[in-house]
C-alpha positions in Angstrom: -54.0 -0.6 -54.9 -53.1 0.5 -51.5 -49.5 -0.1 -49.7 -50.1 -1.6 -46.4 -47.5 -1.9 -43.6 -46.5 -5.5 -42.3 -44.9 -6.2 -39.3 -45.0 -9.9 -37.2 -46.1 -13.2 -38.0 -47.6 -11.6 -41.1 -44.4 -10.6 -42.9 -44.0 -14.4 -43.6 -46.9 -14.7 -45.9 -46.1 -15.4 -49.5 -47.7 -12.6 -51.2 -45.8 -10.2 -48.7 -42.2 -11.9 -49.2 -42.7 -11.6 -53.6 -44.1 -8.0 -53.1 -42.6 -6.2 -50.1 -39.9 -4.1 -49.4 -38.1 -2.8 -46.1 -39.7 0.1 -44.4 -39.9 2.0 -41.4 -42.1 4.6 -39.3 -41.0 7.0 -36.9 -42.5 7.6 -33.5 -44.0 3.8 -33.3 -42.3 0.7 -32.2 -43.1 -3.1 -33.2 -43.0 -5.4 -29.7 -44.1 -8.2 -28.0 -46.9 -6.7 -26.3 -49.7 -8.6 -26.9 -50.7 -10.7 -24.9 -52.2 -14.7 -25.8 -54.8 -15.1 -23.5 -55.2 -18.9 -23.5 -50.6 -18.9 -23.9 -50.8 -22.5 -24.9 -48.5 -22.2 -27.9 -47.9 -18.4 -28.3 -47.8 -16.4 -25.1 -47.3 -12.7 -26.9 -47.1 -11.8 -30.5 -46.1 -8.4 -32.0 -48.3 -5.1 -31.7 -47.3 -1.7 -33.8 -48.3 1.1 -31.7 -47.7 4.7 -31.7 -44.2 5.6 -29.3 -42.8 8.9 -29.6 -38.9 8.7 -30.4 -39.0 5.1 -31.1 -39.0 3.5 -35.0 -40.7 0.3 -36.1 -39.7 -1.5 -39.1 -41.7 -3.9 -41.3 -42.3 -4.5 -44.5 -44.5 -2.1 -47.2 -46.5 -4.2 -50.1 -48.9 -3.9 -52.4 -51.7 -5.4 -52.1 -55.0 -5.9 -53.1 -58.1 -5.2 -50.7 -59.0 -8.8 -51.3 -55.5 -10.0 -50.8 -55.4 -7.8 -47.7 -58.4 -8.9 -46.5 -57.3 -12.9 -46.7 -53.9 -12.0 -44.5 -55.6 -10.1 -42.3 -58.8 -11.1 -41.8 -58.1 -13.0 -38.3 -56.3 -9.7 -36.7 -58.6 -8.6 -34.3 -58.2 -6.0 -31.8 -56.8 -3.2 -34.3 -57.7 -0.3 -36.0 -56.3 0.6 -39.8 -54.6 3.9 -40.2 -53.0 6.0 -42.8 -49.1 6.8 -42.1 -46.0 7.6 -43.8 -43.5 5.4 -43.9 -39.8 5.4 -45.2 -38.4 3.0 -47.5 -35.1 1.3 -47.4 -33.9 3.6 -49.9 -35.3 6.6 -48.4 -38.6 7.2 -50.1 -41.8 8.2 -48.3 -44.5 6.7 -48.9 -48.5 6.2 -47.8 -49.4 3.4 -45.9 -52.7 1.3 -44.5 -51.5 0.3 -41.1 -52.7 -2.1 -38.4 -52.2 0.0 -34.9 -53.0 -1.9 -32.0 -55.8 -0.9 -29.4 -54.7 -3.2 -26.4 -51.2 -2.9 -25.6 -49.8 -5.0 -22.6 -47.8 -2.4 -20.4 -44.6 -4.1 -21.2 -43.0 -6.7 -23.9 -43.9 -10.2 -23.0 -41.4 -12.7 -24.2 -42.4 -14.4 -26.9 -42.3 -18.3 -27.9 -38.7 -19.9 -29.1 -40.7 -20.6 -32.2 -42.0 -17.4 -32.7 -39.1 -15.8 -32.6 -37.1 -17.7 -34.6 -40.2 -17.2 -37.2 -39.6 -13.7 -37.1 -35.5 -13.7 -37.3 -35.6 -15.6 -40.3 -38.1 -13.2 -42.0 -36.2 -10.5 -41.0 -33.0 -11.9 -42.9 -35.1 -12.4 -46.0 -36.1 -8.7 -46.2 
């Protein structure tokens, strides 16, 4: 069963919360740099992208390809890549990660609702 690196709102999915463990990937970042074109409810979303000397934090979780498809099916403008993550216990693991192809040049403040949701999720990890 593949291991996926999950970040942003996908961390709230019940399968991720049930099977996930905190993990990080060096030389990548998770930042609020995906702009919602409509900006009606959410001005921005979290994206994962290559960023030297940074560390991206998220969740490593084992999912079947069918489960992954259900969770990530709405994600667009990403490519799925194999990377190495480090768990909170210091173990290196091979993961699949959605890397953003359309990254805005600077961070965009998310809605208070989205920021609060991400904060609550982080407390559960």
